[in-house]
N, C-alpha and C positions, 0 to 999 in steps of 0.2 A: 475436499475440504474447504467445509463453509468458513464462511468469518465468524459467524454467532461459538463456533467450537476453535479459532486460535485463542489460545489466554496469554498473554505479555509472562515473557521467565522471568518474567526481573520482579514484578508486583502483581502477577496474575490476574491485572483487568483484563477489560472486555477489547479485541483489537479491531479498528475499523477499519476495510478494504478500503483503501483510495493509490493511488499514486503521485511519482513526484516529479510534477512537471516538464522538468526537464533533465537531462544528466547536468548541465553545468547548471542547476537554478539546485535548493536545498528545501522548496515546498516543494508542499503534498498538500493536497486538496483530495478532498472525499469522495467515492465513486469510481461509477467507472469513465475512463481512459476516453479522453476530445481523440475524434478520430483525423486519426497521425501519420506519415508514411512508413512507420514498426508497426503503429497501428494493424497495418492492411497490408502489413505482411509479416505477420502473424509472432511480434518478438513482445511481447507486451506482458511488462513486466508487472507484477501489484504490490500498489508497499502497504504497510501494515502497521497501526497506525493506532498506540495503546493510549488509552480514555485517559488512564487513571495518570500516568509520566509520562506523553509523550515518544518509549521510543517508537524506534521504527524499524519493517526487518522487512525486507525482499524477498520475496519468490515467482522463478522464471517455473 
């Protein structure tokens, strides 16, 4: 599913693809994840953020 196809379930805004920096952080960053051990193991979890309301939704 492409990022431009995902709409916010709450406000129908565009969902931007990004990642939460770490399991202990709530900071979201737009774009591809940095190279980390989880990426090397193929365990990427993408988090989409609504550009209208800031709602976050994650997909494995």
